C-alpha positions as YAML, in Angstrom:
chain: A
units: angstrom
residues:
- id: 1
  name: MET
  ca: [-101.53, -37.76, 160.62]
- id: 2
  name: LYS
  ca: [-102.32, -36.25, 157.21]
- id: 3
  name: ASN
  ca: [-100.69, -32.92, 158.16]
- id: 4
  name: PHE
  ca: [-97.61, -34.76, 159.43]
- id: 5
  name: THR
  ca: [-97.27, -36.60, 156.11]
- id: 6
  name: ILE
  ca: [-97.66, -33.41, 154.09]
- id: 7
  name: ASN
  ca: [-95.15, -31.56, 156.27]
- id: 8
  name: THR
  ca: [-92.68, -34.43, 155.99]
- id: 9
  name: LEU
  ca: [-93.00, -34.46, 152.21]
- id: 10
  name: LEU
  ca: [-92.54, -30.69, 152.01]
- id: 11
  name: LEU
  ca: [-89.49, -30.78, 154.24]
- id: 12
  name: GLY
  ca: [-87.98, -33.65, 152.28]
- id: 13
  name: THR
  ca: [-88.53, -31.83, 149.00]
- id: 14
  name: ALA
  ca: [-86.98, -28.63, 150.35]
- id: 15
  name: VAL
  ca: [-83.88, -30.45, 151.58]
- id: 16
  name: ALA
  ca: [-83.51, -32.36, 148.31]
- id: 17
  name: LEU
  ca: [-83.79, -29.17, 146.26]
- id: 18
  name: ALA
  ca: [-81.31, -27.34, 148.43]
- id: 19
  name: ALA
  ca: [-78.80, -30.16, 148.03]
- id: 20
  name: CYS
  ca: [-79.06, -30.12, 144.23]
- id: 21
  name: SER
  ca: [-76.73, -28.17, 142.03]
- id: 22
  name: PHE
  ca: [-78.38, -25.07, 140.61]
- id: 23
  name: VAL
  ca: [-75.18, -23.78, 139.02]
- id: 24
  name: SER
  ca: [-74.75, -24.57, 135.34]
- id: 25
  name: LEU
  ca: [-71.76, -24.05, 133.10]
- id: 26
  name: ASN
  ca: [-72.29, -21.52, 130.32]
- id: 27
  name: PRO
  ca: [-71.50, -22.84, 126.83]
- id: 28
  name: GLN
  ca: [-68.73, -20.25, 126.33]
- id: 29
  name: ALA
  ca: [-66.99, -21.55, 129.48]
- id: 30
  name: GLN
  ca: [-66.83, -25.19, 128.33]
- id: 31
  name: ASN
  ca: [-63.07, -25.01, 127.66]
- id: 32
  name: THR
  ca: [-62.27, -23.00, 130.78]
- id: 33
  name: THR
  ca: [-60.34, -25.05, 133.33]
- id: 34
  name: VAL
  ca: [-59.59, -24.87, 137.05]
- id: 35
  name: SER
  ca: [-55.92, -25.13, 137.99]
- id: 36
  name: THR
  ca: [-54.34, -25.36, 141.42]
- id: 37
  name: ASN
  ca: [-50.84, -25.76, 139.94]
- id: 38
  name: THR
  ca: [-49.37, -22.25, 139.97]
- id: 39
  name: ASN
  ca: [-46.26, -23.43, 138.06]
- id: 40
  name: ALA
  ca: [-48.49, -24.35, 135.11]
- id: 41
  name: LEU
  ca: [-49.71, -20.74, 134.97]
- id: 42
  name: SER
  ca: [-46.28, -19.16, 134.40]
- id: 43
  name: ASN
  ca: [-46.86, -18.77, 130.63]
- id: 44
  name: CYS
  ca: [-50.38, -17.42, 131.10]
- id: 45
  name: LYS
  ca: [-51.58, -13.83, 131.00]
- id: 46
  name: PHE
  ca: [-53.22, -12.68, 134.24]
- id: 47
  name: MET
  ca: [-56.62, -11.16, 133.42]
- id: 48
  name: GLY
  ca: [-57.74, -10.17, 136.95]
- id: 49
  name: ASN
  ca: [-59.63, -11.55, 139.92]
- id: 50
  name: THR
  ca: [-63.22, -12.61, 140.21]
- id: 51
  name: ASN
  ca: [-65.25, -13.10, 143.37]
- id: 52
  name: VAL
  ca: [-68.02, -15.66, 143.20]
- id: 53
  name: SER
  ca: [-70.56, -16.68, 145.79]
- id: 54
  name: LEU
  ca: [-73.34, -19.13, 146.50]
- id: 55
  name: TRP
  ca: [-76.50, -18.51, 148.41]
- id: 56
  name: SER
  ca: [-75.21, -18.05, 151.96]
- id: 57
  name: LYS
  ca: [-77.16, -21.00, 153.38]
- id: 58
  name: ALA
  ca: [-76.32, -23.40, 150.53]
- id: 59
  name: GLY
  ca: [-73.35, -24.78, 152.45]
- id: 60
  name: THR
  ca: [-75.71, -25.88, 155.20]
- id: 61
  name: PHE
  ca: [-77.26, -28.45, 152.87]
- id: 62
  name: GLN
  ca: [-74.24, -29.30, 150.71]
- id: 63
  name: SER
  ca: [-70.94, -31.02, 151.17]
- id: 64
  name: GLN
  ca: [-67.72, -29.03, 150.97]
- id: 65
  name: SER
  ca: [-66.88, -30.67, 147.64]
- id: 66
  name: THR
  ca: [-70.29, -29.77, 146.16]
- id: 67
  name: SER
  ca: [-69.92, -26.14, 147.24]
- id: 68
  name: GLU
  ca: [-66.39, -26.04, 145.84]
- id: 69
  name: SER
  ca: [-67.52, -27.54, 142.54]
- id: 70
  name: GLN
  ca: [-70.32, -24.98, 142.20]
- id: 71
  name: LEU
  ca: [-67.98, -22.09, 143.00]
- id: 72
  name: ASP
  ca: [-65.52, -23.44, 140.40]
- id: 73
  name: THR
  ca: [-68.32, -23.47, 137.82]
- id: 74
  name: LEU
  ca: [-69.29, -19.89, 138.65]
- id: 75
  name: ALA
  ca: [-65.64, -18.83, 138.36]
- id: 76
  name: ARG
  ca: [-65.30, -20.57, 134.99]
- id: 77
  name: ASN
  ca: [-68.38, -18.70, 133.76]
- id: 78
  name: GLU
  ca: [-66.92, -15.39, 134.91]
- id: 79
  name: ALA
  ca: [-63.52, -16.15, 133.38]
- id: 80
  name: ALA
  ca: [-65.11, -16.74, 129.99]
- id: 81
  name: THR
  ca: [-66.73, -13.29, 130.12]
- id: 82
  name: MET
  ca: [-63.35, -11.76, 131.06]
- id: 83
  name: GLY
  ca: [-61.53, -13.40, 128.14]
- id: 84
  name: GLY
  ca: [-59.82, -16.01, 130.28]
- id: 85
  name: ASN
  ca: [-59.64, -19.76, 129.90]
- id: 86
  name: THR
  ca: [-58.22, -20.82, 133.27]
- id: 87
  name: VAL
  ca: [-59.09, -20.01, 136.88]
- id: 88
  name: SER
  ca: [-57.09, -20.64, 140.00]
- id: 89
  name: PRO
  ca: [-58.56, -20.46, 143.53]
- id: 90
  name: GLU
  ca: [-56.99, -17.53, 145.38]
- id: 91
  name: SER
  ca: [-58.76, -17.88, 148.72]
- id: 92
  name: ALA
  ca: [-60.45, -20.43, 150.91]
- id: 93
  name: ILE
  ca: [-64.22, -20.74, 150.83]
- id: 94
  name: ASN
  ca: [-65.68, -18.34, 153.38]
- id: 95
  name: ASN
  ca: [-69.45, -18.02, 153.88]
- id: 96
  name: GLY
  ca: [-70.09, -19.44, 150.42]
- id: 97
  name: GLN
  ca: [-67.68, -17.03, 148.73]
- id: 98
  name: ARG
  ca: [-64.32, -17.51, 147.05]
- id: 99
  name: THR
  ca: [-61.86, -15.39, 145.05]
- id: 100
  name: TYR
  ca: [-60.25, -16.78, 141.91]
- id: 101
  name: ARG
  ca: [-57.45, -15.51, 139.70]
- id: 102
  name: VAL
  ca: [-58.36, -15.51, 136.01]
- id: 103
  name: TYR
  ca: [-55.77, -16.30, 133.31]
- id: 104
  name: ASN
  ca: [-55.63, -16.61, 129.56]
- id: 105
  name: CYS
  ca: [-53.26, -19.48, 128.86]
- id: 106
  name: PRO
  ca: [-51.87, -20.56, 125.51]
- id: 107
  name: SER
  ca: [-53.64, -23.62, 124.13]
- id: 108
  name: ASN
  ca: [-51.72, -26.86, 123.89]
...
């Protein structure tokens, strides 16, 4: 019974940790946004593409929206290093990976 309890606790901890977000937004990416409105990007300068990915099994323990949110955060981090301030998803999520277009848009 003791081994069962220990194994159950270990399994529960592993699942809880896997479901948590381990992706954090870098301070320089705080003002970087995600846009799905391509019309709003017409006055922006295209900086290039970035490919971001999560641990391949992360999607097994996370909802689609959690995976998408974490990929968005990774893309925002990458955009900031590229001199961009806006990202736009270019592809669907496939095996924990997604391509984003990076833009530098005029501030409002």
